N, C-alpha and C positions, 0 to 999 in steps of 0.2 A: 504494500500500500504506500503511495507517495506520501512524503512528509507533510505536504500541505493539507492533504485530506485527514491525516492523523490529528493535526493541530485543530482543524475545523471540528473534529469529533470531540476533542477536549474542551473546546469553547462552549459546546452545547451540553457539556456534562458538569453537573454540580459535584465537585470532588468531595464536598463535605458528606455526601451520601455514602461514600466509601467507608467513612468512620462508623456511621450508623450500621452499615452492612456488616462490618467486622464484628460488632457487638451482637447483632442479631444472629449471625451464624454461630457465634460462640455460645450464646445462651439458648438459642432455638426456642425463644419465648418472647413475645412482643412486650408484655408488661415488665418482665425483668430487664430487658434491653432498654426500655424507656426509662426505667428508674436509674440504670447505670449511667446514662449520658444526660439525665436531667430533662427529659421530655415527658409530656403526658402520654397516656396510653393511646389516645385517639391520634395524636400527632405522629407517634411512631407507626401506627397503622397506615397513615397516609404516606409515610416514608417508605414503608414496605411496598405499597402499591406503586410508587414511583420507581423503586428498584426493580420490581417485576417487569415493568414496562421497559426499563433501560436494558435489562439483560434478556428480555423476552423469555422469561422462565419463572415459574411460581416460587422458586428458591426454598420456601418452607411449605410443607404440606402436612395436614393433620394426620395423626396416626393414633393407635390405641394408647401410646405412651406420651401423647402431647403433640409436638410438632417435630418433623424430621426433615433434614436437609435433602434436597434433590441431588442427583449425581452432578449436575452442573454447579450447584451451590457448594458441594464438597470440593470440587476442583477449584472454584473461585477462592474458597477459604485458604487453600494451600498456597495460592499465588498472592493473596492479599496480605497475609501476615508479614512476610519479608518486605513487601512493598511499603507498607505503612511504617515499619520500623526504619527503613532507609530514609523515608521522608522526614521522620522525626529527627533522625541523626543529622540530616542536612540542615533542618531548621534550627536545631539547638546548637550545632557546631561545637565549640569548646566552652559553652556557657556553664556547664556543670562544675561546681566548685564544692568539694566535700566539706571544706571549712565553714561554709555558710549554709549547708544543706540541713534541712529539718525533716524528721520522720522517725519511724520505728521499723526495725528489721526483726522479723520473727523466723527463727531458725530451728529446725528439728534435726536432731542427731542423737546417737547413743551417748551415754555418759563417759565412755572411754575417750571418744573423740573430743567431747566437750571439755573434759579435764585437761587434755593435752594442749588445746588451743586457746582456752578462754582467757588466760592471763594476757597473752600477747594481743588477742583481739581487742580486749578492753583498753590496753595501753595504746594501740593504734588509733582507736576511736577517740580516746581522750586527746590525743595529739593532733590528729588530722581531721576528725569529724565530730567535734564536741556536741553538736546538735542532734546526733543520731542516738536513739535509744535501742537497746538490744534486748530481745526477749528469747530465752532459750526454752525449748519444749522437748521433753524426753520422747524418744522414738515411740510411735504408736502405729497400730496396724492400718488406720485410716488416713495416714499421712498424705497420700496422693490425692485423696478426695478433698482434704483440707487445703492442699496447695491449689488444686483446680478451682476451688470456690473462693480463693483469696484470703483464707484464714492463716495461711503460711506464706512466707516469701522464698524460703529455701529449704531443701531437705538434703542432707548428706548421709550416705549409707551405701551398703553393699546390696545391689539389686540386680537380679538377672534381667528383669523386664521393667521398663518404665512406660506406663500407659500414655497414649496420646490424649490431649495435646501437650503434655508435659515435655519440656526439653531437658536434656541431660548432657553432661560431659564427664568423661572418665579422667579422674585426677592421676591415678596410677594403680598398679596392682600390688597387693600386699599378702604375705603368707599367713595362713591360718593352720591350726593344728590342735589335736586333742591335748589336753593338759591336766595335770593333777598336782596337788601339793602333798600327796600321801607318800612318805619316804619309803614305804614298803612296796611301792608300785613296781620298781624295776624287776623284782624277783618274779612277778606275774608276767610282766611284759616279755621277759626272756623265754617264758614257757610257750613257745610258738609251735604250731603244727606246721612243719616245714613244707608239707605238700600243699596245704590250703593257704598258708601265709596268714593265719589268724591265731589269736590267743585262745587256747583251750580253756573252757569253763571260766570265762572272765568274771572276776568278783566285783567289777565296777558298777556303781550306781550313777546314772546319768543326770546331770544338772543342765538346765536350759537357760541361757542368758538371752532374754527376749529382746534382742537388739535390732531385729529386722523382720520382714514379712516374707521374704523370698529366700532363694538359695537352699531350700530344704533338701533338694536332691544331692547337694554336696554333703550335707550332714549325714544323710542315709548311707551314702557310699563310704564315708569315712568311718562310720560306726561299725561297718563290717570288719574293720581292722581288729576290733576288740570283741566282736561277736555279741554285741548288745543292740543291734539295729532295731530289734522289736521290743526292747525293754521300755517300759513307760518311764516318764521323767520323775525322778525323786523330788525335784524342785524346779519350778519355773519362776523366774524373777526378772524384773526390769532394773533392779538395783545392783550395781557393781559391788557395793559394800557387802550386801547380803550374799552375793555369789562368792566373794572372796572368803567370807567366813565359812560358808558351806563347803568350800574346797578344802578346808582344814580338817573336815570330818574324814574318817577312814574310808577308803575305796570310793571316792567321789571323783568325777571327771567331767569336763565340759569342753566346748569348742570355742577357742578364742584366737584373735589375731596375735602375732608375736609381739607387736608393739604395746599390747595391753600391760605387759610387765612394768612399763614406765609409770603407771598410775597406782600400783599397789604400794601402800605406805609401809606395811610391816613385813615385807618380804623382799629378798634380794632376787635378782634374775636367776641365780643358780639354784634357788629353792624350787623352781618350777621344773617339772618333769614332763617333757613333750614327747609324744609318741604317735604312731600311726602315720599315714601319708600327709605330707604338707600340700596344701592346696592354695593356689593363688587366686584371689578374688579381686574384682574391679571395684574401687571406691569411686562413687559417682556423686556429683553435685547436681541437683535437679531444681528446676524453676519453671514458673509460668511466664511466658513471654508477653502475656497480655497485662502484666502488672502496670498499674498507673504510673508509678515512679520508676520507670525502667532504667534511667541512667544511674540513679542511686543504687539500685539493686545490682546492676552490672558492676559498678565500682566495688560494692561490698563483696560480691561473689568472687571477684578476682583477688581481693584482699584475703578473704577466708581461705580460698584455694591455695594461695601461696604460703600461708601460715601452716596449713595442714600438711602440705607436701614437705615443708621444712621440718616440721615436728615428727613426721612419720618416716623420714628418710633413712634412719638407722633402725632397720628391723631385723638385722642379723643377730642370731643368738650364739 
């Protein structure tokens, strides 16, 4: 298409409609979309009518679960997201200044990661972004739902799968392994069945540190090493302090990353007995690209990522 004709098309197009379209496709609900961008429900209905004429497509159709995107709307949504982000970047340029920024960042991660990075994060915010408030939330199973609906800004954790439309970036891979604090464990660990490569009649009770909602297949495969893959959990806890105390009981074992030894206050690295196969898992930072204060969150995401990578760099035992 000649450039002159493309320009004529743009002249006849209200580009503000694209912002409303982005919200409509994200919410798939006229009333919710209207509330998010400050319009009345009737005004948003009129916007949807104009958008349907513009794209010659219904875009949103009624279904038994509310409204569903048409195939054309889904294709438009994928193209529209990066387009609007690029426009915002062009308009804002270098205007973002963390020293004058105001806002609250809500981050979800497990308490091992939190303890390793929180001191440096607070120091950096105090120095470079004093107007930013930080809220830490312990890892929960509905984290992605909270992130998608705007109740969270970032999630950091080990996930096999990150649901759409959540964006994610792999920070690095880190080794995980079964671990115990039971000093008598080595005598059991050495009693292996040479043919099957497993421990015969394992005495271990399994503890579960509930730090994530995925990667369970890794756990199952690793438990085969000590022949307790079908054993029920003796304890499930979201508290690292509780897990640490439980590990001092005889014949208890759990699955942890190697770097976890850095946050145990009353034990040295040599107190921990690691066994079974070492597995490398990807640590991911996850975010919602439709966040209203995108520049602030991008800046903080980069800051947090760099601190975590530095703190977790030494994972060799």
